[in-house]
C-alpha positions as CSV (number, residue, x, y, z in Angstrom):
1,M,89.9,-107.6,70.1
2,I,93.3,-106.0,70.7
3,R,92.0,-102.7,69.0
4,L,89.2,-102.5,71.4
5,V,91.4,-103.1,74.5
6,I,93.6,-100.1,73.1
7,I,90.9,-97.9,72.0
8,L,88.5,-98.3,74.9
9,P,90.8,-96.8,77.5
10,I,91.5,-94.1,75.4
11,V,87.9,-93.2,75.1
12,V,87.3,-93.5,78.7
13,V,90.1,-91.2,79.5
14,A,89.1,-88.4,76.7
15,W,85.6,-88.6,78.1
16,M,86.8,-88.0,81.8
17,L,89.0,-85.1,80.6
18,L,86.2,-83.5,78.6
19,V,83.9,-83.7,81.6
20,K,86.6,-82.4,83.8
21,L,87.1,-79.5,81.3
22,I,83.4,-78.7,81.0
23,S,83.0,-78.5,84.9
24,D,86.1,-76.2,85.2
25,V,84.8,-73.9,82.5
26,K,81.5,-73.6,84.1
27,K,83.2,-72.5,87.2
28,A,85.6,-70.2,85.8
29,N,85.1,-66.7,84.7
30,V,86.0,-67.0,81.0
31,D,86.5,-64.2,78.3
32,W,84.3,-65.7,75.5
33,T,85.2,-62.6,73.2
34,G,88.7,-63.9,73.3
35,V,87.9,-67.4,72.9
36,T,85.5,-67.0,69.9
37,T,88.1,-64.7,68.1
38,F,90.8,-67.4,68.6
39,I,88.6,-70.3,67.4
40,G,87.8,-68.0,64.4
41,F,91.1,-67.6,63.5
42,I,92.0,-71.2,63.5
43,A,88.7,-71.8,61.4
44,L,89.8,-69.1,59.0
45,A,93.1,-70.5,58.5
46,F,91.7,-73.9,57.7
47,W,89.2,-72.5,55.3
48,L,91.8,-70.5,53.5
49,R,94.1,-73.3,53.2
50,H,91.1,-75.4,51.7
51,I,90.2,-72.7,49.2
52,T,94.0,-71.7,48.3
53,G,95.7,-74.9,48.8
54,M,98.4,-72.9,50.4
55,G,100.1,-73.2,54.0
């Protein structure tokens, strides 16, 4: 029960932040090339760490 009391508000706040972030992104003029490049570099770093075991 204590876990539910702790986790439920965190989930609700995270959901509210996600909804706000999505609405802000829809309104903003975002450079999606830069965003996807940034996400690609992060994914590549995690993949290379998984493959090589270094980092």
